[in-house]
N, C-alpha and C positions, 0 to 999 in steps of 0.2 A: 504494500500500500504506500503510495506516495503522498506526503503531506508537506505543504508549504506553509510556513509560519511567517506572516507579515507582522513586523513589530518595530519598535524604536527602542534603543538601548537606554533611554532616559524615561521610559514609560513604566511606572510601577505595576500597573495591571498586566503589562506584557511580561514582566518578571514573574509575577505571581501565576499568571496563566501558563507560562512556560513550564514552571515547576509542576503545576497540576497536570498539564498534558503529559509530561514526562512520566508521571506515575501511572496514568492510564495507558500510555504506550507500553510501559514495562509489563503491565498486567496482560496486555494483548500478546506481547512476545512470549510471556510465560505460558500462554495457551497454544503456542506454536505459530503465531502470526508473525509477519515481518512488516516493519514500518521504516520507510526511508524519508527522513526529515531534511528539508532544505530551508534555510533561513532566508527570508526576503526583506528588503529594506522598506521602511516607511518613515517619513519625517513628519512629526507632528507640527513642527514649526520651522519650515525651511528658512524663514527670515531670522532665526536665532543667530546672534552674533558669534563670531569665532572666539571672542574673549569670554571666558567663563565668569559667572556670577553665582552667588549662593542660591540654591533652589528656593529656599524660603523667601528670599528677597523677591524673586520672580513671582512666586505664588501670591505674596502679599500685594504686589503691584496689580495682579489680575483679579484677585478675589478678596482683597481687603483683610479685615480682622478675622475672617473665618479660616484663613489659610492654615493656622496651627491646628485647629480641630480637624480639618480635612486631612491633614498629614497624619494626625494621630490615628484616624480610622484605618488608613491604609497600612500604617506601621503595625497595627494590631493584627490585621489580616495576614500580613506578610509573616509575622511571628508564628502564626498558626501553621504556616508551611515551612517553618524552620529558617526563615530569612531574616536577616538583620538589616532593616532599612533605616539608615542614619540620615534623616533630613537635616540634622544639624551640621552635617559634613557635605552633603551632596551638592554638586555644582551643575548649574544649567548652562548648556553650551550647544552649539550647532553640532549635529551628529553625522554629517555627511562623511567626514574622514573615518569615523568609526564604522559606518556602513561599508565603506570601500574595503576596510580591513577584513570585515566579515566575508565580503564577496571573495577576496583573495583566499581566505581560509577555506571557503566552500570548495574552491578548486583544488585544494589539498586535502579534502576530506575531513576538515576540522571546523566547519562552519558553526555547528552547535556549540562546540567547546569554546570557540572564540566569542560567540555571543554571550554565553554564560559568564565568561571571564569579564567581559565588558559590563554586564549587569552588576556583578559584584564590585567591580572597580568603582562604578558610579554610585551605587546605592549604599554600599557598606564602607568602602575605603575612602570615599570622597575625592577620588582622582579625577583629573580633567580629561575626559575621554575625547576631547577635541584636540588635545596637545600631541603633536607628532612624536615627541620624545616619549611620552607616556605610552602611546600606542605601540611604538617600537619595542618598548620593554615588555608590554603585555603579549605582543606577538611572539617574542622570543620565549617567554614563559610557557605559552601554549604549544610552541613548536611550529609556528607558522613562519614561513619565509616570505617576507613582504616583497613582492615583485614590482610594486609601484603601479600595478594595473588595477582594473576593477571599476574605475570611475564611470566608464561608458555603460557597463553592465548595470551598475546601480541606478543610473539615470533611466535606463530602459525598464527596469523592474518597478521603479517608482511610477513611471508613466503607465505601466501595465496595471498597477494597483488602481490608478484613477480610472482607467478604462473598465476595469472590473466593477467599479462603483464602490471601492473600499474607501471609507471616510474615517474609520476609527480602527484602533488596534488594541489588543491583539486580534488577528483574524487567522483562523486555521482553515486552509483550503485543501480538501481531500480530492485527490485524483483530478484536480483542475475543475471540479464540478460542484462539490458539496462544501458548504461553508459553515463553520461555527465561529461566532464572534464573541469576544469578551473573555474574561477570566472565569470560565465556567467551573463548577465543582468537578472533582475527579470523576464522580459517577456519571455526570453528563457527557464528559469526554469519552468515557468507556462505552456508553450507549451509542454515541455517534460513531465511534470506530467500528463497533459491531455492526451497525446499520450499513455503513459504507462498504464493509466487507461483503454484504449481501446484495448490494445494488450496483448495477452497471448500465451503461448505455445512455445516460442522461447528460446533455451538454450544458444547459444553463446552470449557474450557481444556485443551489437550493439551500436555504437556511435550515439546518437540522436542530437548532435550539434558539430560543428567544435570546436577544442580545443581553449580555451580562455586563458587569463593570468593565470599562475600558477607557481609552483615551481617544477623544475626537480631534478633528483637524485643529491644529493651532494651540491646543491647551490640554491639560490633564487635570480634571476636577477630582482631586484625590479626596 
């Protein structure tokens, strides 16, 4: 089964959804199934500057005094999945360079590992995932050889996401036909995987679950 995961490395719901989907995928594999995951880029805010700023500063500018409470909610949900989301450290920055690195990693069979490392770098360690030096260190850590390529492919996939009508992430696209959007519960992902395993021959994207928590174009209402 081929699954494409459209996400942004600074989207908390993408991180949570990624972990939940991984649990469901592992359960499917334990039953003898196979799942081939490909990470796909999506920029929540393409206009974000290359210079990083604290995430809380950005959230307060967009959502005012409610930003702290909103962050606390997603921090709690992340903790339930074993994730440490440090909004006191996280930095808001343009993610195009990070997506290019994930694209390079995909070509070397390490796309999922690179994305996971970037999630942790951003949300837990407070690293600037737009900084070329930081990205180079993370690539080395994961075992990715940065060829300097990937920018054209990232642009193509972001354009493809728009063509498919994707406006929020995470979105999980099964076999290019069936979609599950948002950070769904593990059980929902398990049911969707099982259903896709039984269905063939449909071309349009079909939503297999009602939208769950996720990030929409330009912002992330945590």
